[in-house]
N, C-alpha and C positions, 0 to 999 in steps of 0.2 A: 456374541463376542466373548472371548475368554476373560477371566479375571484380570484386572489391571496389574501390570508388572510391578515389582517392588519399587522401581524408580519412578513410577507414575506414567500417565499417558498424556502426551502433549498434542494439542490440535493447532493447525495452522490454517488461516484463511486470508483471502485478499479482497479488499473492498475498493470502490471508486474506479477511476479510469486507469488505463494501462500506462506504464512508465518503464523506462529502461532500468534493469536491476532487480526486478521482482524475483526472477528465478534464482538469482544469486543469493538473495535473502532466504528464500525457501530452502535452498541447498545448504547454506551455512547453518541455519537453525536446525535442520534435520540431522546434519552430521554431528553437531555439538550435542544435541539431545541424545542421539543414539550412543555416542561415546560416553555419555553420562548414565547410560543404562535405561533410558526412557523409551517407551514405545511412541511412535509418531504417526499421526493420521492427518491427512489433508482434506479439508472440506471444499467441495466444488462450488464455485459461484458465490463466494463470500457468505453473507448471512442469509441469502435468499431461501434456501431449503430449510435451514434451521428455524426460520421464522414461521414456517408452515408445519413445524413439529415433524418434519420428514428426516428420519435418521438413516436414510439409505445412500445419500450422495456424499460419500467420503471414501478414501482409500488409504491403505497403509503406505507409509513412506519409509524406505530404508536408504542407506548411503548409496547403494547401487542404483536406486531409482532416481536420484537427484544429481549425482556427480556429473552426468553427461549434459545436463540442462543448465548448469550454472551460468554459462555465458550466452545462452540463447535469449532472444527477446520474448516478449509476451509473458504469459503466466501459465504454468502447467496445471494450475488449479483454477484457471479462469478467474473471473472477477464479476462483481455486481454492485450496483449502487443501493442495494437494499439496506434500510436503516431501522433496526429493531427498537432503537431508543425512542421512536415516535409513538410507540404503542405499548402499553403495559402487557397486553395479550401477546404481542410478538416477542417481547423480551422474556416473558415467562416460557414461551415455546422454545426459545433458544436455550434457556437454562435447563429445561426438561430434557432436551436432546443431549446436551453436554453431560448432564448427570447420568442419563441412561447409558451413554457410551463411556462413562467413568473417566472423563477428561479431567485431569488435575491441574493442567496448565494450558493457557491459550496464547498464541502469538498472532496478532492481527497486523496486516500490512495495508496501509491506506492513508487517506487524508484526514481532514478534521471530523467528518461525519463518522468514519470508521473508528477514529480515536475516541470520540465521545461514546459511541456504542460499546466499545471495549470497556471503557470506564464504568458504564452502567451494568455490564455483565458482571464485572468484579463486585460492584456495590450490591447488586441484587443477590449475588451468590454468597454474600457475607464472608468473602475471603476464602471460600472453599476451593475456588478456582483461581490460581495465580494468573495474572494477565500482564503481558508486555506488548506494547504497540511500537511498530516500526514506521516512522513517518514517511509516507510516500505521496508526494503531490507536486506536479510541475508548476502549480500556482505559487509554491513556496510561502503559503499563508498559515503555517503552523507556528506557534510561539516558541521557537527554539532559540538558543543562545545566539548572540550576534555573529554574523559572518559564517554561519553554518547553514547552507542551503539544504532543502530536502532533496533526496535523490530523485532523479528525473528532471529536476529544475534545470540543472546545468546543461544537460543534453538538449532540452527544449530551447534554452536560452541560446546555446551555440548555433542551433539550426536557425533560430529566429534572426540572429545577427547576420548570418549568411544571406538570408532572404532579403533583409532590409538593405544590406550593402549592395546587393545586385539591383534592387529596385531604385536605390538612390543613384546608381550609375546610369540606369535607364532614364531617370528623371532629368539628370543633368544633360544627357544626350538628346532627349526629345523635347525638353522644356515643358514637360507635363507633370501633373500632380498624380501621386499614387496613394491610395488609402490601404493601410495594413490593419486588419482586424486580428487581435490576439485574444485568446481565451484567458481566463483568470478569475472568473466569477466576480466576487466583491473585491478582489485584490488586483493590483496592477503591476506586480513585481516582474512578471514575465515580459510585459510590454516595455517596462522601464529597462530591463536587462537587454532586450533586443536592440534598443536604440542608444545604449550607453556608448560613449566615445571610446574607441579601442585603445587610446593612449592612457586611459584612466584605469585604476585598479578594479578588480573584479567586483568588489563589494562597496565601491565608493559611489557617492551620489554623482549624477551626470553634471 
């Protein structure tokens, strides 16, 4: 790889499960970084290959590469639940690859595991790599300011509300019970949001 450009080299990766809006973030970050004179590279499958000290699974990103995908679902960089913060060796491997590729800034997109991993990358790198995390989790379980949901949560909540309303109508019609199982790991915000009374505010208690 050529010497890092004067503006630096920024890496982007996605961790955790899929959620609407990932490609919009990748696009916005890439466009702003390129406009600021930075080179941008995208790592495939989150921290997965970096943890194996594999420096091959990345690609250069330019404005032309991302502008058509901004409104598409999914992630053009894929995603993985790999968590380098669980192992000192894995974390060292991540730092080794980032330094080898002369990455000076890293943007991570993900939930709480990815956020913590990103913080450990910054800590272990002793500030040599600037790190910014974009919170993405439909569980809405990151400690953000009040009334600010993580992106992906509102879409999942909206779909959940529709499912619950339809089942409620079926229950009234058939006099049967229906059991709805919602994801959320240790948090119940998505389940709570799906059964919230429609007449109440979006972020009010039921």
